[in-house]
C-alpha positions as CSV (number, residue, x, y, z in Angstrom):
1,M,62.9,14.4,66.8
2,N,60.5,12.3,64.8
3,D,59.9,14.8,61.9
4,T,58.5,12.4,59.5
5,V,57.6,14.1,56.3
6,T,54.1,13.0,55.0
7,F,52.8,13.5,51.5
8,A,49.3,12.6,50.5
9,K,50.0,12.0,46.8
10,A,53.3,10.1,47.1
11,D,52.3,7.8,44.3
12,Q,51.8,10.7,41.9
13,K,55.3,12.1,42.0
14,T,58.9,11.1,42.2
15,E,61.2,12.7,44.7
16,H,64.9,13.0,44.0
17,F,67.8,13.0,46.4
18,D,71.6,12.8,46.0
19,V,71.8,9.8,48.5
20,L,69.1,7.4,49.6
21,I,69.8,5.6,52.9
22,V,68.0,2.3,53.5
23,G,67.2,1.8,57.2
24,A,67.2,3.9,60.3
25,G,69.0,1.5,62.5
26,I,72.5,1.9,64.0
27,S,74.1,2.0,60.5
28,G,71.5,4.3,58.9
29,V,71.5,6.9,61.6
30,G,75.3,6.9,61.6
31,G,75.4,7.2,57.8
32,A,73.0,10.2,58.0
33,Y,75.3,11.9,60.6
34,H,78.4,11.4,58.4
35,L,76.6,12.9,55.4
36,T,75.6,16.0,57.3
37,Q,79.1,16.5,58.7
38,Q,81.2,15.5,55.7
39,C,79.0,16.2,52.7
40,P,76.7,19.1,54.0
41,G,75.7,20.0,50.4
42,K,74.2,16.6,49.7
43,T,70.5,16.0,49.9
44,F,69.5,12.7,51.3
45,V,66.6,10.7,52.7
46,V,66.4,7.7,55.1
47,L,63.7,5.2,54.3
48,E,62.7,3.0,57.3
49,V,60.0,0.3,57.1
50,Q,59.3,0.4,60.9
51,D,57.5,3.2,62.6
52,H,60.5,4.1,64.7
53,F,64.3,4.3,64.4
54,G,66.6,1.7,66.0
55,G,66.4,-1.4,63.9
56,T,67.2,-4.4,66.1
57,W,66.8,-2.4,69.3
58,W,63.3,-1.4,68.3
59,T,62.0,-4.6,66.7
60,H,63.3,-7.0,69.4
61,K,61.2,-6.8,72.6
62,Y,62.0,-10.0,74.4
63,P,62.7,-9.9,78.1
64,G,66.2,-8.6,79.1
65,I,67.3,-7.6,75.5
66,R,70.7,-6.0,75.7
67,S,73.9,-5.6,73.7
68,D,76.3,-8.4,73.6
69,S,79.2,-6.1,72.9
70,D,80.4,-3.0,74.8
71,L,78.8,0.4,74.0
72,H,82.1,2.2,74.0
73,T,82.8,0.5,70.7
74,F,79.2,-0.3,69.6
75,G,78.4,3.4,70.2
76,Y,79.4,5.9,67.6
77,R,82.9,7.3,67.7
78,F,81.5,10.8,67.6
79,K,79.2,10.5,70.7
80,P,80.5,9.4,74.1
81,W,78.8,6.5,75.9
82,T,78.5,7.4,79.5
83,S,76.7,4.4,81.1
84,A,77.5,0.7,81.8
85,P,79.2,-1.0,78.8
86,I,76.5,-3.6,78.3
87,A,73.3,-1.7,77.6
88,T,69.6,-2.5,77.4
89,A,67.7,-1.9,74.2
90,Q,66.0,1.1,75.8
91,E,69.3,2.7,76.7
92,I,70.6,2.2,73.1
93,L,67.4,3.7,71.7
94,T,67.7,6.7,74.0
95,Y,71.3,7.2,72.9
96,M,70.3,6.9,69.2
97,G,67.5,9.4,69.8
98,E,69.9,11.9,71.2
99,V,72.1,11.5,68.1
100,I,69.1,12.2,65.9
101,E,67.9,15.2,67.9
102,E,71.3,16.8,68.4
103,N,72.1,16.6,64.7
104,D,68.6,17.4,63.3
105,L,68.4,14.1,61.5
106,G,64.7,13.4,62.2
107,R,63.6,15.6,59.2
108,H,65.4,13.3,56.8
109,I,63.8,10.1,58.1
110,R,60.6,8.7,56.4
111,Y,59.0,5.9,58.5
112,H,56.6,3.2,57.2
113,H,58.4,2.9,53.9
114,K,59.0,-0.7,52.7
115,I,61.2,-0.7,49.6
116,T,60.2,-3.3,47.1
117,N,62.3,-2.4,44.0
118,A,65.5,-0.6,43.1
119,S,66.5,-0.2,39.5
120,W,69.7,1.4,38.1
121,S,69.7,3.2,34.8
122,S,73.1,3.8,33.2
123,A,71.5,6.2,30.6
124,D,70.4,8.4,33.5
125,N,73.0,7.5,36.1
126,L,70.1,7.1,38.6
127,W,68.6,4.6,41.0
128,T,64.8,4.5,40.9
129,I,63.4,3.2,44.2
130,T,59.8,2.1,44.7
131,A,58.4,1.8,48.2
132,T,55.1,0.9,49.7
133,R,53.7,3.0,52.6
134,T,52.9,0.4,55.2
135,D,50.6,2.9,57.0
136,T,48.5,4.0,54.0
137,G,49.2,1.5,51.3
138,E,50.3,4.2,48.9
139,T,53.2,3.8,46.5
140,A,56.2,6.2,46.9
141,R,58.8,6.7,44.2
142,F,62.3,8.1,44.6
143,T,65.3,8.6,42.4
144,A,68.8,8.9,43.9
145,N,72.4,9.2,42.5
146,F,73.7,6.9,45.3
147,L,72.2,4.1,47.3
148,Y,73.5,3.6,50.8
149,M,72.3,0.2,52.1
150,C,72.1,0.3,56.0
151,Q,69.3,-2.2,56.5
152,G,71.3,-5.0,58.1
153,Y,71.5,-8.6,57.2
154,Y,68.5,-10.4,58.5
155,R,64.7,-10.3,58.3
156,H,63.2,-8.3,61.1
157,E,59.6,-9.6,60.6
158,K,60.5,-13.2,61.5
159,G,63.4,-15.2,62.9
160,Y,64.7,-18.6,62.0
161,T,62.8,-21.5,63.5
162,P,63.6,-25.1,62.3
163,Q,60.7,-27.3,61.5
164,W,60.7,-30.2,63.9
165,D,58.4,-33.2,63.6
166,G,55.4,-33.0,65.9
167,M,55.2,-29.2,66.3
168,A,51.5,-29.4,65.6
169,D,51.0,-31.9,68.4
170,Y,52.4,-29.6,71.0
171,K,49.7,-28.0,73.2
172,G,51.8,-25.2,74.6
173,T,53.0,-21.9,73.2
174,I,55.9,-21.6,70.7
175,V,57.5,-18.2,70.3
176,H,60.6,-16.8,68.6
177,P,62.4,-14.0,70.6
178,Q,62.3,-11.8,67.5
179,T,58.5,-11.7,67.5
180,W,57.9,-11.9,71.3
181,P,54.2,-11.4,72.1
182,E,53.6,-8.4,74.3
183,D,50.9,-10.3,76.2
184,L,52.9,-13.5,76.9
185,D,52.7,-14.3,80.6
186,Y,55.4,-16.7,81.7
187,T,54.8,-16.2,85.4
188,G,54.9,-19.6,87.2
189,K,55.3,-21.4,83.9
190,N,57.9,-24.0,82.8
191,V,59.8,-22.4,79.9
192,L,62.1,-24.2,77.5
193,V,64.6,-22.0,75.6
194,I,66.1,-23.7,72.5
195,G,69.5,-22.3,71.6
196,S,72.7,-21.3,73.2
197,G,73.7,-18.0,71.6
198,A,73.6,-14.4,72.9
199,T,69.7,-14.3,72.8
200,A,69.3,-17.5,74.8
201,A,72.0,-16.3,77.3
202,T,70.1,-13.0,77.7
203,L,66.6,-14.5,78.0
204,V,67.3,-17.2,80.5
205,P,68.5,-15.0,83.4
206,A,65.9,-12.3,82.5
207,I,63.0,-14.7,83.1
208,A,64.5,-17.1,85.6
209,G,63.2,-15.3,88.7
210,K,59.6,-15.1,87.4
211,C,58.8,-18.4,85.7
212,A,58.6,-21.7,87.6
213,H,61.8,-22.9,85.9
214,V,63.6,-22.2,82.7
215,T,65.7,-24.7,80.8
216,M,68.2,-23.8,78.1
217,L,68.3,-26.7,75.6
218,Q,71.3,-26.6,73.3
219,R,72.5,-29.0,70.5
220,S,76.1,-28.0,71.3
221,P,77.8,-25.7,73.7
222,T,78.9,-22.1,73.1
223,Y,81.8,-20.0,74.5
224,F,81.0,-17.1,76.8
225,R,83.0,-14.4,78.5
226,T,82.1,-13.1,81.9
227,G,82.9,-10.0,83.8
228,R,81.6,-6.9,85.6
229,N,79.2,-4.7,83.7
230,A,81.5,-1.8,84.3
231,I,84.9,-0.6,83.2
232,A,87.3,0.4,86.0
233,L,89.2,2.8,83.9
234,A,86.1,4.8,82.9
235,E,85.0,4.9,86.5
236,E,88.4,6.2,87.6
237,L,88.6,8.8,84.9
238,R,85.2,10.1,85.9
239,T,86.3,10.3,89.5
240,L,89.2,12.5,88.3
241,G,86.7,14.8,86.5
242,I,88.0,14.0,83.0
243,Q,85.7,15.1,80.1
244,E,83.4,12.4,78.7
245,E,84.8,12.9,75.2
246,W,88.2,12.0,76.5
247,I,87.0,9.1,78.5
248,H,85.1,7.7,75.5
249,E,88.2,7.8,73.3
250,I,90.6,6.5,75.9
251,V,88.3,3.6,77.0
252,R,87.4,2.9,73.4
253,R,91.1,2.5,72.5
254,K,91.7,0.3,75.6
255,I,88.9,-2.0,74.7
256,L,89.9,-2.2,71.0
257,Y,93.5,-3.0,72.0
258,E,92.4,-5.7,74.4
259,Q,90.0,-7.2,71.8
260,D,92.8,-7.3,69.3
261,V,95.1,-9.1,71.7
262,F,92.4,-11.6,72.6
263,T,91.4,-12.3,69.0
264,R,95.0,-13.0,68.0
265,R,95.4,-15.3,71.0
266,T,92.5,-17.4,69.9
267,F,94.5,-18.2,66.7
268,V,97.9,-18.4,68.3
269,E,97.1,-20.2,71.5
270,P,93.5,-21.4,71.2
271,E,93.8,-24.1,73.9
272,V,95.1,-21.6,76.5
273,V,92.2,-19.2,75.7
274,K,89.7,-22.1,75.8
275,Q,90.9,-23.1,79.3
276,E,90.7,-19.5,80.5
277,L,87.1,-19.1,79.3
278,L,86.1,-22.5,80.8
279,G,87.8,-21.6,84.0
280,A,85.6,-18.5,84.4
281,V,82.5,-20.6,83.9
282,R,83.8,-23.2,86.4
283,A,84.4,-20.5,89.0
284,E,80.6,-19.7,88.9
285,L,79.2,-23.2,88.6
286,G,81.6,-25.0,90.9
287,P,83.8,-28.1,90.5
288,D,81.0,-30.6,90.4
289,F,79.1,-29.1,87.4
290,D,79.5,-31.0,84.1
291,I,81.4,-28.2,82.3
292,D,82.7,-30.7,79.7
293,T,79.2,-31.6,78.5
294,H,77.4,-28.2,78.7
295,F,80.0,-25.5,78.2
296,T,82.9,-27.0,76.3
297,P,82.5,-26.4,72.5
298,S,84.1,-28.6,69.9
299,Y,85.5,-25.7,68.0
300,R,88.3,-23.2,68.8
301,P,87.3,-19.9,70.4
302,W,85.9,-17.2,68.0
303,R,84.8,-19.5,65.2
304,Q,81.4,-18.3,66.3
305,R,80.6,-15.1,68.2
306,I,81.4,-15.1,71.9
307,A,78.7,-13.3,73.9
308,F,79.7,-11.4,77.0
309,I,77.7,-12.4,80.1
310,P,77.6,-9.3,82.4
311,D,78.1,-10.1,86.1
312,A,77.8,-13.8,85.1
313,D,74.0,-13.6,85.4
314,L,73.4,-16.7,83.2
315,F,75.6,-18.9,85.4
316,K,74.3,-17.4,88.6
317,G,70.8,-18.4,87.4
318,I,71.9,-22.0,86.8
319,A,73.8,-22.2,90.1
320,S,70.7,-21.0,92.0
321,G,68.6,-23.8,90.5
322,K,66.2,-21.4,88.9
323,A,67.6,-22.3,85.5
324,S,69.2,-25.4,84.0
325,V,71.0,-26.4,80.8
326,V,70.5,-29.6,78.8
327,T,72.8,-30.6,75.9
328,D,71.0,-32.9,73.5
329,E,69.2,-33.0,70.2
330,I,65.5,-32.7,69.5
331,E,63.8,-35.9,68.2
332,R,60.4,-34.3,67.9
333,F,57.8,-32.2,69.7
334,V,55.2,-34.0,71.7
335,E,51.9,-32.9,73.4
336,K,53.6,-31.6,76.6
337,G,57.0,-30.6,75.3
338,V,60.0,-31.9,73.5
339,Q,61.3,-35.4,73.2
340,L,65.1,-35.6,72.9
341,K,67.1,-38.1,71.0
342,S,68.3,-39.5,74.3
343,G,64.6,-40.5,74.9
344,K,64.1,-37.9,77.7
345,V,61.0,-35.6,77.4
346,L,61.4,-32.0,78.5
347,E,57.9,-30.7,79.5
348,A,57.2,-27.0,79.0
349,D,54.3,-24.6,79.0
350,I,56.2,-22.3,76.6
351,V,58.9,-23.1,74.1
352,V,61.1,-20.3,73.0
353,T,63.0,-20.9,69.7
354,A,66.2,-18.8,70.2
355,T,67.5,-20.4,67.0
356,G,68.9,-17.5,65.2
357,F,68.3,-15.1,62.3
358,D,66.8,-15.6,58.9
359,L,69.5,-14.1,56.6
360,N,68.4,-11.8,53.8
361,V,70.7,-10.0,51.3
362,L,70.2,-6.3,50.9
363,G,66.7,-6.1,52.3
364,D,65.0,-8.6,50.1
365,I,64.6,-5.8,47.6
366,E,64.3,-6.7,43.9
367,F,67.3,-5.1,42.2
368,A,67.8,-4.6,38.5
369,I,70.7,-3.1,36.5
370,D,69.6,-1.6,33.2
371,G,66.6,-3.8,33.1
372,E,68.4,-7.0,34.0
373,P,67.5,-8.7,37.3
374,L,70.5,-8.6,39.7
375,R,71.6,-11.7,41.6
376,F,74.1,-10.7,44.2
377,S,75.5,-14.2,44.4
378,D,76.8,-13.6,40.8
379,T,78.9,-10.6,42.0
380,V,82.3,-10.3,43.7
381,T,82.5,-8.1,46.8
382,Y,84.9,-5.2,47.1
383,R,85.9,-5.1,50.8
384,G,82.5,-6.5,51.8
385,M,80.7,-3.2,51.0
386,M,80.5,-2.9,47.2
387,F,79.8,-5.4,44.3
388,T,81.2,-5.9,40.9
389,G,78.8,-4.6,38.2
390,V,76.6,-2.6,40.7
391,P,77.1,1.1,40.3
392,N,76.8,3.8,43.0
393,M,75.9,1.5,45.9
394,V,77.5,0.7,49.3
395,W,76.4,-1.9,51.9
396,V,77.2,-1.7,55.5
397,F,78.1,-5.2,56.9
398,G,79.8,-5.0,60.2
399,Y,82.2,-7.2,62.1
400,F,81.7,-10.6,63.7
401,R,84.5,-10.2,66.3
402,A,84.1,-6.5,67.0
403,S,81.3,-4.1,67.2
404,W,79.2,-3.5,64.2
405,T,79.3,0.2,64.5
406,L,83.1,0.3,64.1
407,R,82.7,-0.7,60.5
408,A,79.6,1.5,60.0
409,D,81.8,4.5,60.9
410,L,84.6,3.4,58.5
411,V,82.2,2.9,55.7
412,G,80.6,6.2,56.4
413,D,83.9,7.9,55.9
414,F,84.5,6.0,52.7
415,V,81.1,6.9,51.2
416,C,81.7,10.6,51.9
417,R,85.2,10.5,50.5
418,L,84.0,8.7,47.4
419,L,81.1,11.2,46.8
420,K,83.4,14.2,47.1
421,H,86.0,12.5,44.8
422,M,83.3,11.9,42.2
423,D,82.1,15.5,42.4
424,E,85.6,16.9,42.1
425,H,86.2,14.9,38.9
426,G,82.7,15.3,37.4
427,Y,81.9,11.6,37.6
428,H,78.3,10.5,37.7
429,R,78.9,6.8,38.5
430,M,81.4,4.4,39.9
431,T,81.2,0.7,39.3
432,P,83.5,-1.8,41.0
433,A,85.1,-4.2,38.5
434,L,87.8,-6.9,38.6
435,R,91.1,-5.6,37.2
436,P,93.1,-7.4,34.5
437,E,95.3,-8.9,37.2
438,D,92.2,-10.2,39.0
439,K,90.6,-12.1,36.1
440,D,92.1,-15.5,37.1
441,M,91.6,-15.0,40.8
442,P,89.8,-17.9,42.5
443,L,86.3,-17.0,43.6
444,L,85.3,-18.3,47.0
445,P,82.2,-18.2,49.4
446,W,81.6,-14.9,51.2
447,I,83.5,-16.0,54.2
448,D,85.7,-19.0,55.0
449,P,83.8,-21.4,57.3
450,E,87.0,-22.4,58.9
451,N,87.4,-18.8,60.1
452,F,83.8,-18.1,61.1
453,N,80.7,-20.2,60.7
454,P,77.5,-19.1,62.5
455,G,74.3,-20.9,61.4
456,Y,72.7,-17.9,59.7
457,I,75.7,-17.4,57.4
458,M,76.0,-21.1,56.6
459,R,72.3,-21.3,55.8
460,G,72.4,-18.3,53.5
461,M,75.9,-18.5,52.0
462,H,74.5,-19.3,48.6
463,L,72.7,-15.9,48.5
464,L,75.8,-13.8,49.3
465,P,78.4,-12.4,46.9
466,K,81.6,-14.2,46.2
467,R,85.0,-13.1,47.6
468,G,88.4,-13.3,46.0
469,N,91.7,-14.3,47.6
470,K,93.0,-10.7,47.7
471,P,92.3,-8.3,50.6
472,E,90.4,-5.8,48.5
473,W,88.0,-8.5,47.2
474,Q,86.8,-9.8,50.6
475,H,85.4,-8.8,53.9
476,N,88.3,-9.7,56.1
477,Q,86.6,-9.1,59.5
478,D,89.7,-7.4,60.8
479,Y,88.9,-3.9,62.2
480,W,92.4,-3.4,63.4
481,A,93.7,-3.7,59.8
482,E,90.8,-1.9,58.2
483,K,90.9,1.2,60.4
484,D,94.2,2.0,58.6
485,E,93.3,0.4,55.2
486,F,90.0,2.2,54.6
487,P,91.4,5.8,54.8
488,A,94.2,4.7,52.5
489,I,92.0,3.2,49.7
490,D,93.1,4.7,46.4
491,L,90.0,6.0,44.7
492,D,91.8,6.0,41.4
493,D,92.5,2.3,41.6
494,G,91.6,0.2,38.6
495,A,89.0,-1.6,40.6
496,F,86.9,1.6,40.4
497,V,85.4,2.3,36.9
498,Y,84.1,5.8,36.6
499,G,81.7,7.3,34.1
């Protein structure tokens, strides 16, 4: 399954492929599958900086790591998911490994390859990619007709940790979940988890039974959804002996329909949805718990991602007394813990900064077009996957309110359709460009903060491409529209300039 091709003199030759995929995570493995199925004549390679496939599910090793969306939609459309909808990292890795093995994708993946530069030549209609072998230090060079960016949107080597006053004074241990030490022993320790997103909500119940006490410290509350980690329809269909392929498709459609309804309700009747979400929390924590302070956000539902809490384990941990939640802001670190702006000191042996991702744009690779350095913030995005002035390149950027993989599959179909279209017409390059009717279009930030405003996007918005005010010039985050729009994209539209 791990058929990594090694070559001793990689720095002395350049290998050529029709398509070069960056990253062997959920998007890259999916992209490799789509190429083998829809463009079987194309040669391709997958370059992965880690020593294993899986992306997030390989690099993140903190206790309890699991998906925060269901695997019937986070899983690929072409391979049924047969277990509980909220899955552990190991379950997801096993699933991805099966995709690689069943489709003979391992022979295309090169591990330990950190890409440093990507340069496009219009004279040659080629990308030249330079990578460093992290295991040997050698330089590897590749050329490719098409660049398929599947590396995600954040830095895997480190997470985002704010710099608070007094951190050097703290005598305990500070860790970020993204770089969790394998030898960290939290048995019998007091642990403080800073943050209130999906990572914090996963970590707290995972360690609550082993540490002395765990406290979740949040600056402001987050919305959560609760429910059984099971889907009754899938269980019933299995009892009836229905094929797993059918179950996968039926359950997938049911979930997508319900997600669509829920998302629309958050815009049409946000207060009703808010009370429903808070009611589910109140049912777990009881009438005397201060829901208003600790679990009532100031924003409407879905302006930030809503994590699913399987079997309400976070709230059960709080109700049991093994975990607690504090809503306050950090004034500074002190020797024994954290001093809050209220004046209270939270003592802790270990502080976990579950404070989010550190956004990067297209893998922190240095890009150039015909010798000129490329700044992606100077470009305009075409449907959140291509950029004006950048030839023969597609980026997979998933959904905020639906599973990432849904868009990875749509983009995979588009890439294959585009490659076949170019072959049929003898084109060597395609460059997105604003049409005459787009020239006076207002250019706006990548995403409207009033629509969605997670911290990592807000911190890195200046690095991201611009969007326009027309559907084709933005990432609209609406899977339920894009599942019909993507197959209908006119490849002869004026936004596509061929050569």
